[in-house]
Backbone as ProteinMPNN parsed JSONL, in Angstrom:
{"seq_chain_A": "MSLPLETAVVPERRERKAIDAFVVWNRRFHYFIGLYLLFFCWLFVFTGLLLNHPRWQFAQFWPNRVQTTPNFSSRFRWPRPTRNERAI", "coords_chain_A": {"N_chain_A": [[-49.929, -9.485, -133.043], [-49.296, -6.869, -133.515], [-50.561, -5.455, -131.587], [-49.262, -4.742, -129.0], [-47.565, -2.696, -129.893], [-49.276, -0.7, -130.812], [-50.554, 0.08, -128.439], [-48.463, 1.265, -127.128], [-48.06, 3.595, -128.516], [-50.294, 5.143, -128.12], [-50.372, 6.644, -125.554], [-48.466, 8.593, -126.179], [-49.687, 9.986, -128.239], [-51.842, 11.091, -126.865], [-50.47, 12.756, -125.12], [-49.273, 14.488, -126.924], [-51.537, 15.643, -127.993], [-52.502, 17.047, -125.8], [-50.447, 18.91, -125.456], [-50.66, 20.321, -127.865], [-53.214, 21.435, -127.494], [-52.679, 23.092, -125.315], [-50.898, 24.899, -126.497], [-52.576, 26.159, -128.341], [-54.495, 27.394, -126.64], [-52.779, 29.018, -125.155], [-51.78, 30.753, -127.107], [-54.179, 32.021, -127.852], [-54.87, 33.227, -125.423], [-52.724, 35.07, -125.057], [-53.159, 36.664, -127.288], [-55.657, 37.957, -126.771], [-55.105, 39.198, -124.325], [-53.135, 40.93, -125.182], [-54.663, 42.605, -126.877], [-56.32, 43.746, -124.955], [-54.457, 45.162, -123.353], [-53.493, 46.868, -125.291], [-55.536, 48.714, -125.587], [-55.178, 50.295, -123.258], [-52.668, 51.322, -123.79], [-53.228, 53.008, -125.995], [-54.946, 54.746, -124.682], [-53.208, 55.995, -122.859], [-51.532, 57.243, -124.7], [-53.283, 59.09, -125.943], [-54.116, 60.705, -123.729], [-51.632, 61.664, -122.925], [-50.855, 63.201, -125.158], [-52.889, 65.1, -125.058], [-52.415, 66.362, -122.578], [-49.807, 67.346, -122.866], [-49.815, 69.163, -124.945], [-51.06, 71.937, -124.741], [-51.832, 74.078, -126.349], [-53.265, 73.193, -128.5], [-56.372, 73.071, -130.278], [-58.475, 71.326, -129.394], [-57.716, 70.976, -126.802], [-58.435, 73.131, -125.331], [-60.392, 73.143, -123.392], [-60.38, 73.756, -120.643], [-59.932, 76.614, -120.097], [-62.279, 77.516, -121.29], [-64.418, 76.616, -119.831], [-67.504, 76.604, -117.99], [-68.362, 77.44, -114.829], [-70.624, 76.403, -112.461], [-72.747, 77.015, -109.631], [-74.178, 74.929, -107.139], [-77.709, 74.777, -106.86], [-79.565, 74.662, -104.24], [-82.67, 73.496, -103.27], [-85.464, 74.615, -101.249], [-86.436, 72.427, -100.0], [-84.349, 70.822, -99.404], [-82.572, 69.24, -96.844], [-80.076, 69.083, -94.386], [-78.572, 66.132, -93.083], [-79.493, 64.965, -89.828], [-77.426, 65.095, -86.923], [-75.902, 62.174, -85.523], [-76.33, 60.237, -82.458], [-73.814, 59.844, -81.288], [-72.322, 61.872, -82.501], [-73.492, 64.168, -81.465], [-72.667, 64.173, -78.847], [-70.059, 64.954, -78.926]], "CA_chain_A": [[-48.605, -9.033, -132.729], [-49.195, -5.417, -133.593], [-51.291, -4.889, -130.468], [-48.422, -4.014, -128.038], [-47.003, -1.499, -130.513], [-50.315, 0.32, -130.863], [-50.796, 0.591, -127.095], [-47.33, 2.091, -126.739], [-48.15, 4.858, -129.232], [-51.478, 5.878, -127.671], [-50.056, 7.695, -124.58], [-47.722, 9.661, -126.845], [-50.671, 10.787, -128.963], [-52.577, 11.885, -125.876], [-49.573, 13.799, -124.634], [-49.125, 15.457, -128.005], [-52.809, 16.336, -128.105], [-52.551, 17.987, -124.682], [-49.497, 19.99, -125.754], [-51.263, 21.129, -128.923], [-54.306, 22.206, -126.9], [-52.058, 24.142, -124.514], [-50.344, 25.903, -127.409], [-53.707, 26.913, -128.897], [-55.045, 28.266, -125.601], [-51.757, 30.0, -124.804], [-51.782, 31.749, -128.177], [-55.432, 32.779, -127.744], [-54.762, 34.048, -124.216], [-51.827, 36.182, -125.312], [-53.785, 37.531, -128.284], [-56.664, 38.802, -126.143], [-54.442, 40.048, -123.331], [-52.49, 41.99, -125.957], [-55.692, 43.566, -127.284], [-56.755, 44.443, -123.747], [-53.416, 46.11, -122.971], [-53.387, 47.857, -126.353], [-56.496, 49.77, -125.257], [-54.58, 51.197, -122.29], [-51.591, 52.041, -124.467], [-53.849, 54.093, -126.754], [-55.464, 55.698, -123.706], [-52.072, 56.777, -122.374], [-51.075, 58.084, -125.805], [-54.223, 60.198, -126.118], [-54.051, 61.628, -122.593], [-50.326, 62.31, -122.969], [-50.919, 64.264, -126.164], [-53.791, 66.136, -124.566], [-51.799, 67.105, -121.48], [-48.538, 67.953, -123.243], [-49.995, 70.142, -126.009], [-52.21, 72.736, -124.317], [-52.229, 75.077, -127.351], [-54.128, 72.598, -129.513], [-57.748, 73.545, -130.143], [-59.315, 70.441, -128.58], [-57.246, 70.996, -125.419], [-58.835, 74.408, -124.743], [-61.625, 72.983, -122.624], [-60.299, 74.292, -119.286], [-60.246, 78.049, -120.046], [-63.617, 77.78, -121.816], [-65.44, 75.954, -119.033], [-68.427, 77.446, -117.241], [-68.527, 76.843, -113.514], [-71.904, 76.751, -111.849], [-72.887, 76.67, -108.221], [-75.397, 74.138, -106.949], [-78.886, 75.512, -106.406], [-80.314, 73.788, -103.347], [-84.048, 73.944, -103.071], [-85.825, 74.765, -99.837], [-86.759, 71.11, -99.458], [-83.127, 70.11, -99.026], [-82.221, 69.34, -95.435], [-78.885, 68.349, -94.015], [-78.917, 65.043, -92.158], [-79.322, 65.272, -88.419], [-76.286, 64.375, -86.341], [-76.23, 60.973, -84.773], [-76.178, 60.369, -81.025], [-72.386, 59.972, -80.965], [-71.832, 63.162, -82.955], [-74.004, 65.208, -80.572], [-71.905, 64.148, -77.587], [-68.737, 65.571, -79.133]], "C_chain_A": [[-48.488, -7.511, -132.764], [-49.883, -4.722, -132.423], [-50.385, -4.18, -129.458], [-47.834, -2.727, -128.617], [-48.026, -0.365, -130.535], [-50.597, 0.903, -129.476], [-49.646, 1.473, -126.625], [-47.417, 3.479, -127.39], [-49.287, 5.728, -128.692], [-51.14, 6.923, -126.608], [-49.295, 8.859, -125.209], [-48.679, 10.568, -127.614], [-51.462, 11.662, -128.005], [-51.723, 13.037, -125.366], [-49.411, 14.883, -125.691], [-50.401, 16.281, -128.182], [-52.938, 17.386, -126.998], [-51.615, 19.167, -124.932], [-50.061, 20.899, -126.834], [-52.405, 21.984, -128.385], [-53.754, 23.354, -126.06], [-51.519, 25.257, -125.404], [-51.465, 26.766, -127.985], [-54.263, 27.878, -127.857], [-54.054, 29.348, -125.184], [-51.712, 31.115, -125.853], [-53.022, 32.622, -128.099], [-55.392, 33.723, -126.543], [-53.886, 35.27, -124.466], [-52.4, 37.158, -126.337], [-54.769, 38.483, -127.614], [-56.083, 39.681, -125.041], [-53.732, 41.202, -124.037], [-53.483, 43.036, -126.425], [-56.181, 44.387, -126.09], [-55.726, 45.503, -123.346], [-53.208, 47.18, -124.038], [-54.357, 49.01, -126.123], [-55.875, 50.772, -124.293], [-53.396, 51.952, -122.89], [-52.15, 53.214, -125.258], [-54.425, 55.153, -125.816], [-54.342, 56.583, -123.181], [-51.53, 57.69, -123.461], [-51.977, 59.305, -125.937], [-54.128, 61.188, -124.964], [-52.705, 62.331, -122.531], [-50.293, 63.435, -123.984], [-51.791, 65.413, -125.685], [-53.126, 66.989, -123.494], [-50.525, 67.839, -121.889], [-48.64, 68.979, -124.356], [-51.201, 71.024, -125.692], [-52.659, 73.767, -125.349], [-53.098, 74.491, -128.452], [-55.578, 72.968, -129.231], [-58.589, 72.635, -129.247], [-58.869, 70.386, -127.132], [-57.652, 72.281, -124.71], [-60.103, 74.31, -123.909], [-61.558, 73.67, -121.272], [-60.546, 75.805, -119.245], [-61.677, 78.36, -120.498], [-64.732, 77.182, -120.97], [-66.317, 76.997, -118.342], [-68.69, 76.754, -115.922], [-69.829, 77.331, -112.911], [-71.896, 76.363, -110.38], [-74.171, 75.869, -108.059], [-76.521, 74.999, -106.381], [-79.731, 74.558, -105.559], [-81.716, 74.352, -103.165], [-84.342, 74.034, -101.572], [-86.169, 73.42, -99.193], [-85.521, 70.344, -99.0], [-82.836, 70.337, -97.555], [-80.968, 68.52, -95.195], [-79.28, 67.237, -93.057], [-78.65, 65.454, -90.713], [-78.124, 64.518, -87.865], [-76.731, 63.175, -85.529], [-75.989, 61.207, -83.276], [-74.707, 60.559, -80.64], [-71.837, 61.32, -81.396], [-72.331, 64.3, -82.066], [-73.195, 65.287, -79.289], [-70.556, 64.84, -77.732], [-68.878, 67.029, -79.072]], "O_chain_A": [[-47.634, -6.945, -132.081], [-49.785, -3.501, -132.295], [-50.722, -3.061, -129.072], [-47.629, -1.762, -127.879], [-47.681, 0.793, -130.304], [-50.852, 2.102, -129.355], [-49.856, 2.353, -125.79], [-46.884, 4.443, -126.841], [-49.224, 6.952, -128.809], [-51.606, 8.053, -126.753], [-49.476, 10.004, -124.795], [-48.498, 11.785, -127.635], [-51.723, 12.831, -128.291], [-52.206, 14.158, -125.203], [-49.414, 16.071, -125.369], [-50.343, 17.472, -128.484], [-53.429, 18.488, -127.241], [-51.972, 20.309, -124.641], [-49.952, 22.121, -126.732], [-52.548, 23.141, -128.781], [-54.293, 24.461, -126.087], [-51.675, 26.435, -125.086], [-51.308, 27.981, -128.103], [-54.48, 29.052, -128.155], [-54.454, 30.475, -124.893], [-51.616, 32.292, -125.504], [-52.931, 33.839, -128.262], [-55.825, 34.872, -126.631], [-54.27, 36.388, -124.121], [-52.147, 38.36, -126.252], [-54.725, 39.689, -127.859], [-56.541, 40.808, -124.853], [-53.732, 42.328, -123.539], [-53.189, 44.23, -126.38], [-56.425, 45.587, -126.215], [-56.101, 46.632, -123.031], [-52.786, 48.291, -123.717], [-54.038, 50.159, -126.43], [-56.026, 51.979, -124.482], [-53.152, 53.104, -122.53], [-51.597, 54.312, -125.196], [-54.39, 56.341, -126.136], [-54.512, 57.798, -123.071], [-51.107, 58.808, -123.168], [-51.488, 60.431, -126.033], [-54.064, 62.395, -125.197], [-52.641, 63.49, -122.121], [-49.76, 64.509, -123.704], [-51.452, 66.578, -125.892], [-53.263, 68.213, -123.504], [-50.202, 68.87, -121.298], [-47.639, 69.614, -124.687], [-52.254, 70.874, -126.312], [-53.77, 74.287, -125.24], [-53.624, 75.244, -129.271], [-55.963, 73.157, -128.077], [-59.348, 73.134, -128.416], [-59.568, 69.806, -126.301], [-57.239, 72.495, -123.571], [-60.811, 75.302, -123.741], [-62.587, 74.134, -120.782], [-61.327, 76.248, -118.403], [-62.224, 79.391, -120.108], [-65.895, 77.242, -121.37], [-65.9, 78.137, -118.142], [-69.178, 75.624, -115.888], [-70.094, 78.532, -112.86], [-71.135, 75.495, -109.951], [-75.147, 76.111, -108.77], [-76.291, 75.849, -105.52], [-80.505, 73.758, -106.084], [-81.899, 75.547, -102.934], [-83.553, 73.58, -100.744], [-86.187, 73.304, -97.967], [-85.628, 69.34, -98.295], [-82.85, 71.47, -97.072], [-80.813, 67.417, -95.72], [-80.233, 67.392, -92.293], [-77.707, 66.19, -90.421], [-77.842, 63.403, -88.305], [-77.805, 63.173, -84.927], [-75.496, 62.265, -82.884], [-74.399, 61.355, -79.753], [-70.965, 61.867, -80.721], [-71.641, 65.311, -81.933], [-73.056, 66.363, -78.709], [-69.976, 65.27, -76.735], [-67.892, 67.751, -79.219]]}, "name": "protein", "num_of_chains": 1, "seq": "MSLPLETAVVPERRERKAIDAFVVWNRRFHYFIGLYLLFFCWLFVFTGLLLNHPRWQFAQFWPNRVQTTPNFSSRFRWPRPTRNERAI"}
């Protein structure tokens, strides 16, 4: 006699198990997406501080830079123009 009652409860357990699995994966997904986006928040914070405070010592890289010119060796050759470029 208890057989019909047990079969009626089984689909509810499966449904509850699926909902619990969804909740676990949803929580895990939001946790890792939050960590991923937190990296970009910190990146924007650092670059904002760097750009908005030019008198700070670590922001003095631009006036202290050394600009060099490329030194092409004699072996360097520019590519020859293609057939279509010669016609122009």
